[in-house]
C-alpha positions as CSV (number, residue, x, y, z in Angstrom):
1,M,0.0,0.0,0.0
2,P,1.5,3.4,-0.9
3,S,2.4,5.5,2.1
4,A,2.9,9.1,2.8
5,A,6.6,8.5,2.4
6,S,6.2,8.1,-1.4
7,S,4.6,11.6,-1.5
8,P,6.2,13.4,1.5
9,H,4.6,16.8,0.9
10,R,0.8,17.4,0.9
11,P,-0.2,19.0,-2.4
12,D,-1.5,22.5,-2.4
13,R,-4.3,21.9,-4.9
14,R,-7.6,20.7,-3.3
15,I,-11.2,20.2,-4.2
16,G,-14.2,20.8,-1.9
17,A,-17.0,18.3,-1.4
18,H,-19.6,20.5,-3.2
19,Q,-17.2,21.0,-6.1
20,L,-16.6,17.2,-6.4
21,A,-20.2,16.2,-5.9
22,P,-21.4,17.1,-9.5
23,F,-18.7,14.8,-11.0
24,L,-20.2,11.9,-8.9
25,S,-23.8,12.5,-9.9
26,G,-25.6,9.1,-10.3
27,W,-22.7,7.1,-8.9
28,R,-25.2,4.9,-7.0
29,N,-27.5,4.3,-10.0
30,S,-29.8,1.4,-9.5
31,A,-28.2,-0.4,-12.5
32,T,-24.8,-0.4,-10.8
33,K,-23.9,-3.6,-9.0
34,G,-21.4,-4.2,-6.2
35,P,-20.7,-2.7,-2.8
36,G,-21.3,1.0,-2.5
37,Y,-17.7,1.8,-1.5
38,R,-16.3,0.0,-4.5
39,V,-18.7,1.7,-6.9
40,L,-17.7,5.1,-5.4
41,A,-14.0,4.2,-5.7
42,D,-14.5,3.2,-9.3
43,R,-16.1,6.6,-10.1
44,L,-13.3,8.5,-8.3
45,R,-10.7,6.3,-10.1
46,L,-12.3,7.1,-13.4
47,L,-12.2,10.9,-12.7
48,V,-8.4,10.6,-12.0
49,L,-7.7,8.6,-15.1
50,D,-9.6,10.8,-17.5
51,G,-8.2,14.0,-16.1
52,R,-11.3,15.5,-14.6
53,L,-9.7,15.1,-11.1
54,P,-6.0,16.0,-11.5
55,V,-3.3,14.1,-9.8
56,D,-2.1,15.6,-6.5
57,T,-5.5,17.0,-5.6
58,V,-6.4,16.8,-1.9
59,L,-9.9,15.2,-1.7
60,P,-12.6,16.3,0.7
61,S,-12.7,14.7,4.1
62,E,-14.6,11.4,4.3
63,R,-17.3,13.1,6.4
64,A,-17.7,16.1,4.1
65,L,-17.9,14.0,0.9
66,A,-20.4,11.6,2.6
67,E,-22.7,14.5,3.4
68,A,-22.4,16.0,-0.1
69,I,-23.3,12.8,-2.0
70,G,-25.7,11.3,0.5
71,A,-23.6,8.4,1.5
72,S,-22.4,7.0,4.9
73,R,-19.0,8.0,6.2
74,T,-18.3,4.2,6.3
75,T,-18.7,4.1,2.5
76,T,-16.5,7.1,1.8
77,T,-13.8,5.9,4.2
78,A,-13.7,2.5,2.6
79,A,-13.6,4.0,-0.9
80,Y,-10.6,6.2,0.0
81,R,-8.9,3.2,1.6
82,L,-9.4,1.1,-1.6
83,L,-8.0,4.0,-3.7
84,R,-4.9,4.1,-1.5
85,E,-4.5,0.3,-1.7
86,E,-4.6,0.5,-5.5
87,G,-2.2,3.4,-5.7
88,F,-4.8,6.0,-6.9
89,A,-4.4,8.0,-3.7
90,H,-1.9,8.8,-1.1
91,G,-2.5,10.0,2.4
92,S,-1.3,10.3,6.0
93,H,-2.8,10.9,9.4
94,G,-3.7,14.5,9.7
95,A,-2.8,15.4,6.1
96,G,-5.9,13.9,4.4
97,T,-6.0,12.0,1.1
98,W,-4.9,13.1,-2.3
99,T,-5.1,11.7,-5.8
100,A,-2.2,9.8,-7.4
101,L,-1.4,7.3,-10.2
102,P,0.1,3.9,-9.4
103,A,3.9,3.6,-9.8
104,A,3.1,0.4,-11.7
105,E,-0.1,-0.9,-13.2
106,P,-2.0,-3.0,-10.6
107,A,-2.3,-6.6,-11.4
108,G,-5.6,-7.4,-13.1
109,A,-6.7,-3.7,-12.9
110,P,-9.4,-2.8,-15.4
111,Y,-7.9,0.7,-15.8
112,P,-4.7,0.2,-17.9
113,L,-2.5,3.3,-18.0
114,A,-0.1,2.7,-20.9
115,T,-0.4,2.2,-24.6
116,D,1.7,0.6,-27.3
117,G,0.0,2.5,-30.1
118,L,-1.1,-0.8,-31.8
119,P,-4.6,-1.3,-33.3
120,G,-7.6,-2.6,-31.3
121,A,-8.6,-6.2,-31.2
122,D,-11.2,-7.8,-33.5
123,D,-13.3,-8.8,-30.6
124,G,-14.0,-5.1,-29.9
125,R,-11.6,-4.6,-27.0
126,G,-9.1,-1.8,-27.2
127,D,-9.1,2.0,-27.3
128,L,-12.5,3.4,-28.3
129,S,-11.5,6.8,-26.8
130,S,-9.1,7.9,-29.6
131,A,-10.3,9.7,-32.7
132,A,-7.2,8.8,-34.6
133,T,-6.7,6.5,-37.6
134,A,-3.9,4.3,-38.9
135,A,-1.2,5.7,-41.2
136,P,-1.9,5.7,-44.9
137,P,0.7,3.9,-47.1
138,E,2.1,7.2,-48.3
139,V,3.7,7.8,-44.9
140,H,6.4,5.1,-45.4
141,A,7.2,6.5,-48.9
142,A,7.4,10.0,-47.5
143,Y,10.0,8.8,-44.9
144,V,12.0,7.1,-47.6
145,A,12.1,10.3,-49.6
146,A,12.9,12.3,-46.4
147,L,15.8,10.1,-45.6
148,A,17.2,10.8,-49.1
149,E,17.1,14.5,-48.4
150,L,18.4,14.3,-44.8
151,P,22.2,14.4,-45.7
152,R,22.1,18.0,-46.8
153,Y,20.8,19.0,-43.3
154,L,23.3,16.9,-41.3
155,P,26.2,19.4,-41.5
156,G,24.1,22.0,-39.6
157,H,23.2,21.9,-35.9
158,G,19.7,20.7,-36.6
159,Y,17.9,23.2,-34.2
160,V,15.4,25.0,-36.4
161,T,13.1,26.5,-33.8
162,A,10.3,27.8,-36.1
163,G,10.6,24.8,-38.5
164,I,12.4,24.1,-41.7
165,S,11.9,26.6,-44.5
166,A,10.4,24.1,-47.0
167,L,7.6,23.0,-44.6
168,R,6.8,26.5,-43.5
169,A,6.5,27.6,-47.1
170,R,4.3,24.6,-48.0
171,I,1.9,25.3,-45.1
172,A,1.8,29.0,-45.9
173,A,0.9,28.2,-49.5
174,S,-2.1,26.0,-48.3
175,Y,-3.5,28.9,-46.4
176,T,-3.1,31.3,-49.3
177,A,-4.9,28.8,-51.5
178,R,-7.8,28.9,-49.0
179,G,-8.2,32.6,-49.2
180,L,-5.9,33.6,-46.3
181,P,-2.7,35.1,-47.8
182,T,0.2,33.8,-45.8
183,V,4.0,33.9,-46.0
184,P,6.4,31.4,-44.4
185,E,7.4,33.9,-41.7
186,E,3.8,33.7,-40.4
187,I,4.1,30.0,-39.8
188,M,5.8,28.1,-36.9
189,V,6.0,24.3,-36.9
190,T,5.3,22.6,-33.6
191,A,5.2,19.1,-32.1
192,G,1.5,18.7,-32.9
193,A,-1.5,21.0,-32.3
194,L,-1.5,20.4,-28.6
195,H,2.0,21.8,-28.4
196,A,0.9,24.7,-30.5
197,M,-2.1,25.3,-28.1
198,H,0.2,25.3,-25.0
199,L,2.7,27.7,-26.6
200,T,0.0,30.1,-27.7
201,L,-1.8,30.1,-24.3
202,N,1.5,30.5,-22.4
203,L,2.3,33.6,-24.6
204,L,-1.0,35.3,-24.5
205,V,-3.0,34.2,-21.4
206,H,-2.3,35.0,-17.8
207,T,-3.4,33.8,-14.4
208,G,-7.0,34.9,-13.8
209,D,-7.9,35.6,-17.4
210,R,-11.2,34.3,-18.7
211,V,-11.2,32.3,-21.9
212,L,-14.4,31.6,-23.9
213,V,-14.5,27.9,-24.8
214,E,-17.2,25.9,-26.6
215,H,-19.3,23.6,-24.5
216,P,-18.8,20.8,-25.1
217,T,-15.2,21.0,-26.5
218,Y,-12.0,19.0,-26.9
219,P,-11.2,18.4,-23.2
220,I,-7.5,19.1,-23.5
221,T,-8.4,22.6,-24.5
222,I,-10.1,23.0,-21.1
223,D,-7.0,21.4,-19.4
224,A,-4.7,23.8,-21.2
225,V,-6.6,26.9,-20.3
226,R,-6.7,25.8,-16.6
227,R,-3.0,24.9,-16.7
228,V,-2.0,28.5,-17.4
229,G,-4.2,29.6,-14.5
230,A,-7.0,31.0,-16.7
231,R,-10.8,30.3,-16.2
232,P,-12.8,28.7,-19.0
233,V,-16.1,30.4,-19.8
234,P,-18.5,27.8,-21.4
235,M,-20.5,28.7,-24.5
236,P,-23.1,26.2,-25.5
237,V,-22.7,24.8,-29.1
238,E,-24.6,21.6,-29.2
239,D,-27.3,23.4,-31.3
240,G,-24.7,25.4,-33.2
241,W,-22.8,28.6,-32.6
242,D,-24.7,31.7,-31.7
243,A,-22.9,35.0,-32.3
244,E,-25.3,37.0,-30.1
245,Q,-24.8,34.5,-27.2
246,A,-21.1,34.9,-27.7
247,R,-21.4,38.7,-27.5
248,T,-23.5,38.4,-24.3
249,L,-21.0,36.0,-22.6
250,L,-18.0,38.2,-23.6
251,R,-19.7,41.3,-22.2
252,Q,-20.8,39.6,-19.0
253,T,-17.6,37.8,-18.2
254,G,-14.9,40.2,-19.6
255,A,-13.2,37.3,-21.5
256,R,-10.4,38.5,-23.7
257,F,-9.5,35.3,-25.4
258,A,-11.5,32.4,-27.0
259,A,-10.6,28.9,-28.1
260,L,-12.8,27.7,-31.0
261,I,-13.0,24.6,-33.3
262,P,-15.0,25.9,-36.3
263,D,-14.1,23.0,-38.6
264,C,-15.5,19.5,-37.8
265,H,-16.0,20.4,-34.2
266,N,-14.8,17.9,-31.6
267,P,-17.0,16.3,-30.3
268,T,-20.2,17.5,-32.0
269,G,-19.0,17.1,-35.6
270,Q,-20.5,20.4,-36.6
271,I,-19.0,22.8,-39.2
272,M,-19.4,26.5,-38.7
273,D,-20.9,28.0,-41.9
274,T,-19.6,31.2,-43.5
275,P,-22.3,33.6,-42.3
276,T,-21.8,32.4,-38.7
277,R,-18.0,32.7,-39.0
278,Q,-18.5,36.3,-40.1
279,A,-20.9,37.0,-37.2
280,I,-18.6,35.3,-34.7
281,A,-15.5,37.2,-36.1
282,A,-17.4,40.5,-35.7
283,A,-18.4,39.7,-32.1
284,L,-14.8,38.8,-31.2
285,A,-13.5,42.0,-32.9
286,D,-16.1,44.2,-31.1
287,A,-15.0,42.7,-27.8
288,G,-11.3,43.0,-28.5
289,V,-10.9,39.3,-28.2
290,V,-8.0,37.2,-29.6
291,A,-9.2,33.8,-30.7
292,I,-7.3,30.5,-31.2
293,A,-8.9,28.6,-34.0
294,D,-8.1,24.9,-34.0
295,E,-8.2,23.5,-37.5
296,T,-6.8,20.1,-36.7
297,T,-9.8,18.3,-38.3
298,H,-10.3,20.8,-41.2
299,H,-9.8,18.2,-43.9
300,L,-12.4,15.8,-42.5
301,D,-15.5,17.4,-43.9
302,L,-17.8,14.4,-44.6
303,R,-20.9,16.3,-45.9
304,A,-20.3,15.3,-49.5
305,E,-19.8,11.6,-48.4
306,F,-23.3,11.7,-46.8
307,G,-24.9,13.3,-49.8
308,R,-24.9,16.9,-48.4
309,P,-22.2,18.7,-50.4
310,A,-21.4,22.2,-49.3
311,P,-18.7,24.7,-50.3
312,E,-15.6,24.8,-48.2
313,E,-15.8,27.6,-45.6
314,P,-12.8,30.0,-45.4
315,P,-10.5,30.0,-42.4
316,L,-11.9,32.1,-39.5
317,A,-8.8,34.2,-39.7
318,A,-9.7,35.3,-43.3
319,L,-12.9,36.9,-42.0
320,A,-11.5,38.4,-38.9
321,R,-9.7,41.6,-38.0
322,P,-6.0,41.2,-38.8
323,G,-4.1,39.7,-35.8
324,S,-7.3,38.7,-33.9
325,V,-7.2,35.0,-34.8
326,I,-4.3,32.6,-34.3
327,T,-4.8,29.4,-36.3
328,L,-3.6,26.0,-35.3
329,G,-3.2,23.0,-37.7
330,S,-1.8,19.5,-37.6
331,M,-1.0,16.4,-39.6
332,S,-2.4,14.1,-36.9
333,K,-6.0,13.7,-38.2
334,S,-5.5,14.1,-41.9
335,V,-2.5,11.9,-42.1
336,W,-1.1,10.2,-38.9
337,G,-0.7,11.1,-35.3
338,G,2.7,9.5,-35.1
339,L,4.2,12.3,-37.2
340,R,3.8,14.7,-34.3
341,I,3.8,17.7,-36.7
342,G,1.6,20.7,-36.1
343,W,1.8,24.4,-36.7
344,I,0.7,27.9,-35.8
345,R,-0.3,30.6,-38.2
346,A,-0.1,34.1,-36.8
347,E,1.4,37.5,-37.5
348,R,5.2,37.7,-37.8
349,S,5.7,39.4,-34.5
350,V,3.7,36.8,-32.7
351,I,5.6,34.0,-34.4
352,R,8.9,35.6,-33.3
353,Q,7.7,35.7,-29.7
354,L,6.5,32.1,-29.9
355,A,9.9,31.0,-31.3
356,G,11.6,32.7,-28.3
357,L,9.2,31.0,-25.9
358,R,9.8,27.6,-27.6
359,A,13.5,28.0,-27.4
360,A,13.3,27.8,-23.7
361,D,11.2,24.6,-23.9
362,D,12.2,22.0,-26.5
363,L,14.4,24.1,-28.9
364,A,13.1,22.6,-32.1
365,G,11.2,19.8,-33.8
366,P,12.6,16.7,-35.6
367,V,14.0,17.4,-39.0
368,L,13.2,14.0,-40.6
369,E,9.4,14.2,-39.7
370,Q,9.3,17.8,-41.1
371,L,10.9,16.6,-44.4
372,A,8.4,13.7,-44.6
373,S,5.5,16.2,-44.0
374,V,6.5,18.3,-47.0
375,H,6.1,15.3,-49.2
376,L,2.8,14.3,-47.6
377,L,1.4,17.8,-48.0
378,D,2.4,17.9,-51.6
379,G,0.2,14.8,-52.1
380,L,-2.4,15.4,-49.5
381,E,-5.5,15.6,-51.6
382,P,-5.7,11.9,-52.6
383,I,-4.9,10.9,-49.0
384,V,-7.7,13.0,-47.4
385,R,-10.1,12.0,-50.2
386,R,-9.6,8.3,-49.4
387,R,-9.7,9.0,-45.7
388,R,-13.0,10.8,-45.9
389,A,-14.5,7.9,-47.8
390,E,-13.3,5.4,-45.2
391,L,-14.5,7.5,-42.3
392,A,-18.0,7.7,-43.9
393,V,-18.2,3.9,-44.2
394,Q,-17.0,3.5,-40.6
395,C,-19.5,6.2,-39.3
396,R,-22.4,4.3,-41.0
397,A,-21.2,1.0,-39.5
398,L,-21.0,2.6,-36.0
399,Q,-24.5,4.0,-36.3
400,A,-25.9,0.7,-37.6
401,A,-24.4,-1.2,-34.7
402,L,-25.7,1.4,-32.2
403,A,-29.2,1.1,-33.8
404,V,-29.1,-2.7,-33.2
405,H,-27.6,-2.9,-29.8
406,L,-28.5,0.5,-28.2
407,P,-31.6,1.7,-30.1
408,D,-32.5,4.2,-27.3
409,W,-29.3,6.1,-27.9
410,E,-29.4,9.1,-30.3
411,A,-26.4,8.9,-32.7
412,P,-26.7,12.0,-35.0
413,T,-24.7,12.0,-38.2
414,P,-21.8,14.5,-37.9
415,Q,-20.9,16.9,-40.6
416,G,-17.3,16.0,-40.2
417,G,-14.6,14.6,-38.0
418,M,-14.2,11.1,-36.5
419,V,-16.8,10.9,-33.7
420,V,-20.5,10.6,-33.0
421,W,-21.7,12.6,-30.0
422,C,-24.3,10.3,-28.6
423,R,-27.2,11.3,-26.5
424,L,-28.1,8.7,-23.8
425,P,-31.6,8.2,-22.5
426,A,-30.3,8.5,-18.9
427,P,-27.3,10.4,-17.3
428,R,-25.1,7.3,-16.9
429,S,-22.1,8.1,-19.0
430,S,-19.4,7.8,-16.3
431,E,-21.0,4.6,-15.0
432,V,-21.0,3.0,-18.5
433,V,-17.4,4.1,-19.2
434,S,-16.3,2.6,-15.9
435,S,-18.1,-0.7,-16.7
436,A,-16.8,-0.7,-20.3
437,R,-13.2,-0.4,-19.1
438,G,-13.7,-3.6,-17.1
439,L,-14.7,-5.3,-20.4
440,G,-11.5,-4.1,-22.1
441,V,-13.0,-1.1,-23.9
442,L,-11.4,2.3,-23.0
443,M,-13.7,5.3,-23.4
444,N,-14.0,8.8,-22.0
445,A,-17.2,9.9,-20.2
446,G,-19.3,12.7,-21.5
447,P,-18.4,15.1,-18.7
448,R,-14.7,14.9,-19.8
449,Y,-15.8,17.3,-22.6
450,G,-17.5,19.8,-20.4
451,V,-16.9,22.2,-17.6
452,D,-17.8,21.3,-14.0
453,G,-19.5,17.9,-14.6
454,A,-21.8,18.7,-17.6
455,F,-22.8,16.1,-20.2
456,E,-23.4,13.0,-18.0
457,S,-26.0,12.0,-20.6
458,R,-23.6,12.2,-23.5
459,L,-20.9,9.9,-24.8
460,R,-18.3,10.5,-27.5
461,V,-17.9,7.4,-29.7
462,P,-15.1,7.6,-32.3
463,F,-15.4,5.7,-35.6
464,A,-11.8,5.6,-36.4
465,R,-11.6,1.8,-36.3
466,P,-12.6,-0.8,-39.0
467,P,-16.3,-1.5,-39.2
468,E,-16.1,-5.1,-37.8
469,Q,-14.2,-3.8,-34.8
470,L,-16.7,-1.0,-34.2
471,A,-19.6,-3.5,-34.3
472,A,-17.9,-5.8,-31.8
473,A,-17.0,-2.8,-29.5
474,V,-20.6,-1.6,-29.6
475,G,-21.7,-5.1,-28.5
476,L,-19.4,-4.7,-25.4
477,L,-20.6,-1.2,-24.9
478,A,-24.2,-2.5,-24.8
479,Q,-23.2,-5.1,-22.2
480,A,-21.8,-2.2,-20.1
481,W,-25.0,-0.2,-20.6
482,H,-27.4,-3.0,-19.8
483,S,-25.5,-4.6,-16.9
484,G,-23.9,-1.8,-15.0
485,G,-21.5,-2.6,-12.3
486,Y,-17.9,-3.5,-11.9
487,H,-16.2,-6.1,-14.2
488,L,-12.8,-7.7,-13.8
489,P,-11.4,-8.6,-17.2
490,S,-9.7,-11.9,-17.9
491,Q,-7.0,-10.1,-19.8
492,S,-6.1,-6.4,-19.4
493,P,-5.2,-4.9,-22.7
494,S,-2.7,-2.1,-23.1
495,L,-4.6,1.1,-23.6
496,Q,-4.1,4.8,-23.2
497,A,-5.9,7.3,-21.0
498,D,-5.3,10.3,-23.1
499,V,-7.9,12.0,-25.2
500,V,-7.3,12.5,-29.0
């Protein structure tokens, strides 16, 4: 059992009982089987694993939590003890209990913590949390071509903070072609879009700032905002973006920054149309707000695949006041996550500041991957055309499986992206995710995509796996939905707990 010696200092971060209670809503659902203390421990463990309850957070006292959730103190005490025994909490007499991750994965645990990046199993087990696909065959050929070019870079020191010139020029040209004139000096290559997000927030946002975020949104956006000490301001978008609502929120909260996903929104799959982009851009400009527009999934517009063709919308930055929108992009969704290549499009002065900030972090990105990315971008259109066709087939397969096994769930067809944002007939998302993990299926609960415990009746289900695997996974998901409770798997697959 982990002791206080393994974490000698009590963390400063803490969460109150009434702050934690919304994340535990429905923890004792009638469909959930097993002793109450174990069910509660399962829910707390899930909150730690999916990031809603950060590591090194002091939990409320057993008495305070018991009163807040309507449980007995015996139940909360036993739940905390079980978390400590499994390594998901540390504690000491007089210092309380705080969250942790095990030094090693517990034997037989249904909550695996590592990943080998390999595909899921044909029986449906595996990672159903990741919206990321396998690499297309062009990736290997691009690396071969990149290796042939690498020798001319070897005499140099290899540290190119803003990215190699060829890649910056290629990315800039793609923006110009979309109606946003761009030069290479307005591009900085990063280690993926998340790296770009962190750099941008660290440059612009300060402790106490308010940042407008879509609700729901990509959960790591919320994490990144909070990591710099800022406060996310949720703007509902399940029924689409509302510029007047954005104006009201900006006026009422004084937010000076916004984080938006206008293209193939994650997780709703919506695409912001041009009139709405114009209205949102005007609202941001009138409030003096700087927006970060995440275009990671820009190339995954599926409307034509579903018989609803529509013209490509321009980048948000092309409709906004100059300098008011910083655009993020990535190779991860259109090509392959293993490349770890993303970028920032901003004014030259901002790029220079970002380069200086990055130099104190990781100095520069890998040259070989950047060279390969130039080749992939040169031949990107056939790659994304094929990817869109595959994703449409997989989306239909997922919806068909859900209609058979979980007919009470609403599974709307997304306009783009790689996920279906399902509406459940009851607020049991966290319970189902906890049970599904025990069956070998890793997912993220709906509240992971919201602020302060929202979306317990939602579940993001990616369709980035082959149709037969999706069908099998939905079968396991249906077991979790109908049975509830805690399952010990006969074999614990190696999965990841990150959201992509």
